[in-house]
C-alpha positions as CSV (number, residue, x, y, z in Angstrom):
1,M,28.1,-17.4,-93.4
2,R,27.1,-21.1,-93.8
3,Q,26.2,-22.4,-97.2
4,G,22.7,-23.4,-95.9
5,K,22.0,-19.9,-94.7
6,Q,23.4,-18.3,-97.8
7,D,21.2,-20.6,-99.9
8,V,18.1,-19.6,-98.0
9,E,18.9,-15.9,-98.4
10,L,19.7,-16.4,-102.1
11,G,16.4,-18.4,-102.5
12,R,14.5,-15.4,-101.0
13,F,16.2,-13.0,-103.3
14,L,15.4,-15.2,-106.3
15,S,11.8,-15.3,-105.2
16,L,11.8,-11.5,-105.2
17,I,13.3,-11.4,-108.7
18,L,11.4,-14.2,-110.4
19,R,8.0,-13.6,-108.8
20,H,7.7,-9.9,-108.1
21,N,10.5,-7.6,-109.3
22,P,13.0,-8.7,-112.0
23,G,14.1,-5.1,-112.4
24,V,15.9,-5.2,-109.0
25,V,18.7,-6.9,-110.9
26,G,18.0,-5.3,-114.3
27,I,16.4,-8.3,-116.1
28,K,13.1,-9.0,-117.6
29,L,10.8,-12.0,-117.6
30,D,9.1,-13.2,-120.8
31,A,5.3,-13.7,-121.0
32,N,5.6,-17.1,-119.4
33,G,7.7,-15.9,-116.5
34,W,11.0,-17.2,-117.8
35,A,14.3,-15.4,-117.2
36,D,17.4,-16.0,-119.2
37,V,19.9,-17.7,-116.8
38,K,23.0,-15.9,-118.2
39,E,21.2,-12.5,-117.7
40,L,20.0,-13.6,-114.2
41,L,23.6,-14.6,-113.2
42,A,24.9,-11.3,-114.6
43,G,22.2,-9.3,-112.8
44,L,22.9,-11.1,-109.5
45,H,26.6,-10.2,-110.0
46,R,25.7,-6.5,-110.5
47,A,23.7,-6.7,-107.3
48,G,26.7,-7.9,-105.4
49,R,25.8,-11.6,-105.3
50,I,28.4,-13.8,-106.9
51,V,26.5,-16.9,-108.0
52,D,27.6,-19.5,-110.5
53,M,25.6,-22.0,-112.4
54,N,26.3,-24.9,-110.0
55,T,25.0,-22.8,-107.0
56,L,21.9,-21.8,-109.0
57,E,21.2,-25.4,-109.9
58,R,21.6,-26.4,-106.2
59,I,19.2,-23.8,-105.1
60,V,16.6,-24.9,-107.6
61,R,17.1,-28.6,-106.7
62,E,17.3,-28.3,-102.9
63,N,14.7,-25.6,-102.3
64,S,12.3,-27.1,-99.8
65,K,9.2,-25.5,-101.5
66,Q,10.4,-26.4,-105.0
67,R,9.7,-22.8,-106.0
68,Y,11.8,-22.7,-109.2
69,S,12.2,-24.6,-112.4
70,F,14.6,-24.7,-115.3
71,N,13.6,-25.3,-118.9
72,E,15.0,-28.5,-120.5
73,D,18.5,-27.2,-121.3
74,H,18.8,-25.0,-118.2
75,S,19.1,-21.8,-120.2
76,K,15.9,-20.3,-118.6
77,I,14.6,-20.3,-115.1
78,R,11.2,-19.3,-113.6
79,A,9.2,-19.4,-110.4
80,N,6.5,-22.1,-110.5
81,Q,3.8,-19.9,-108.9
82,G,3.2,-17.0,-106.6
83,H,3.8,-14.1,-109.0
84,S,2.5,-10.6,-108.4
85,L,3.5,-9.9,-112.0
86,A,1.2,-10.7,-114.9
87,V,2.8,-13.8,-116.4
88,D,1.4,-17.1,-117.7
89,V,3.3,-20.0,-116.2
90,E,1.2,-22.3,-118.3
91,L,-0.8,-24.0,-115.5
92,K,-3.0,-26.9,-116.4
93,V,-6.5,-27.1,-115.2
94,E,-6.9,-30.0,-112.8
95,A,-9.7,-31.4,-110.6
96,P,-8.8,-30.9,-106.9
97,P,-9.2,-33.3,-104.1
98,E,-12.4,-33.0,-102.1
99,Y,-10.7,-30.8,-99.4
100,L,-7.8,-28.4,-99.5
101,Y,-6.4,-26.1,-96.8
102,H,-5.5,-22.5,-96.6
103,G,-3.2,-21.1,-93.9
104,T,-3.8,-17.6,-92.7
105,A,-3.3,-15.5,-89.6
106,A,-6.1,-15.2,-86.9
107,Q,-6.4,-11.5,-87.5
108,S,-7.4,-12.2,-91.2
109,V,-10.4,-14.5,-90.5
110,D,-13.0,-11.7,-90.1
111,S,-12.0,-10.2,-93.5
112,I,-12.1,-13.7,-95.1
113,R,-15.6,-14.3,-93.6
114,M,-16.7,-11.1,-95.4
115,Q,-14.9,-11.5,-98.7
116,G,-13.8,-15.1,-98.9
117,I,-10.2,-16.0,-99.6
118,T,-8.9,-13.5,-102.1
119,K,-5.7,-13.5,-104.2
120,Q,-4.7,-10.1,-102.9
121,S,-1.6,-8.9,-104.8
122,R,-0.9,-12.4,-106.4
123,Q,-2.4,-14.0,-109.4
124,H,-4.1,-16.8,-107.5
125,V,-5.3,-18.0,-104.1
126,H,-2.8,-20.6,-102.8
127,L,-4.1,-23.8,-101.2
128,T,-2.4,-27.0,-100.1
129,S,-3.4,-30.6,-99.6
130,E,-1.4,-30.7,-96.4
131,R,-2.7,-29.2,-93.1
132,E,0.9,-28.9,-91.8
133,T,1.9,-26.8,-94.7
134,A,-1.1,-24.5,-94.2
135,T,-0.2,-24.1,-90.5
136,R,3.3,-23.1,-91.4
137,V,2.1,-20.6,-94.0
138,G,-0.5,-19.1,-91.6
139,G,2.2,-18.8,-88.9
140,R,4.2,-16.4,-91.0
141,H,1.8,-13.6,-90.3
142,G,0.8,-14.2,-86.7
143,K,-1.2,-16.9,-84.9
144,P,-2.0,-19.5,-87.6
145,V,-5.5,-20.5,-88.5
146,V,-6.1,-23.3,-91.0
147,L,-9.2,-23.1,-93.1
148,K,-10.6,-26.3,-94.7
149,V,-11.9,-25.6,-98.2
150,R,-14.5,-27.7,-99.9
151,A,-12.5,-27.7,-103.1
152,G,-14.4,-30.7,-104.7
153,A,-17.7,-28.9,-104.2
154,M,-16.2,-25.7,-105.7
155,H,-15.0,-27.6,-108.7
156,R,-18.4,-29.2,-109.2
157,D,-19.9,-25.8,-109.1
158,G,-17.7,-24.6,-111.9
159,F,-14.6,-23.1,-110.1
160,I,-11.4,-23.7,-112.0
161,F,-8.3,-25.1,-110.1
162,Y,-4.7,-25.5,-111.2
163,R,-1.8,-27.3,-109.6
164,S,1.6,-25.8,-110.0
165,E,4.8,-27.7,-110.6
166,N,5.5,-27.6,-106.9
167,Q,2.1,-29.0,-106.0
168,V,0.5,-25.8,-104.8
169,W,-3.2,-25.7,-105.7
170,L,-4.4,-22.4,-107.2
171,C,-7.7,-20.8,-107.9
172,D,-9.0,-17.3,-108.3
173,H,-11.2,-16.9,-105.2
174,V,-12.7,-19.1,-102.4
175,P,-16.1,-17.8,-101.3
176,W,-16.8,-18.1,-97.5
177,E,-19.6,-20.7,-98.1
178,Y,-17.0,-23.2,-99.3
179,I,-15.0,-23.0,-96.1
180,V,-15.8,-25.7,-93.5
181,K,-16.9,-23.8,-90.4
């Protein structure tokens, strides 16, 4: 298997571990979503994935979505956002740009029209400043639809926004009235 393909597969596995189920390799995350790197590498080994520190650092550095971060001395690692687990990744409140985008599948639009954009099993709704990114995200689940969100208006109306380390915009809910029709 090529290194690139192996890295993508390992990145997906890390996403499962660091965002949703650290128990799959027998580790725990702290309250801020950090995993001990030595424990993670040992857990990966137990799961049949032989990964060294250089490989892990490469995955973090080269991940196209910049999903992971190390602490200063690289003794801990965490996912930057997208958790279904209750962790506090210490997001800072930030004023969003006037418009953001949300990618979804065409079959989800009727539900969104009724409920707005909801966080579902995650801690936040994910938004992006790039229409292309939203199109890619929406395409993962069927025919993509890109919704334009009046984020600036939401912010002025008291909605709180965060921006993750990898530049994903996050909020708790987007009511339908803030979506440009």
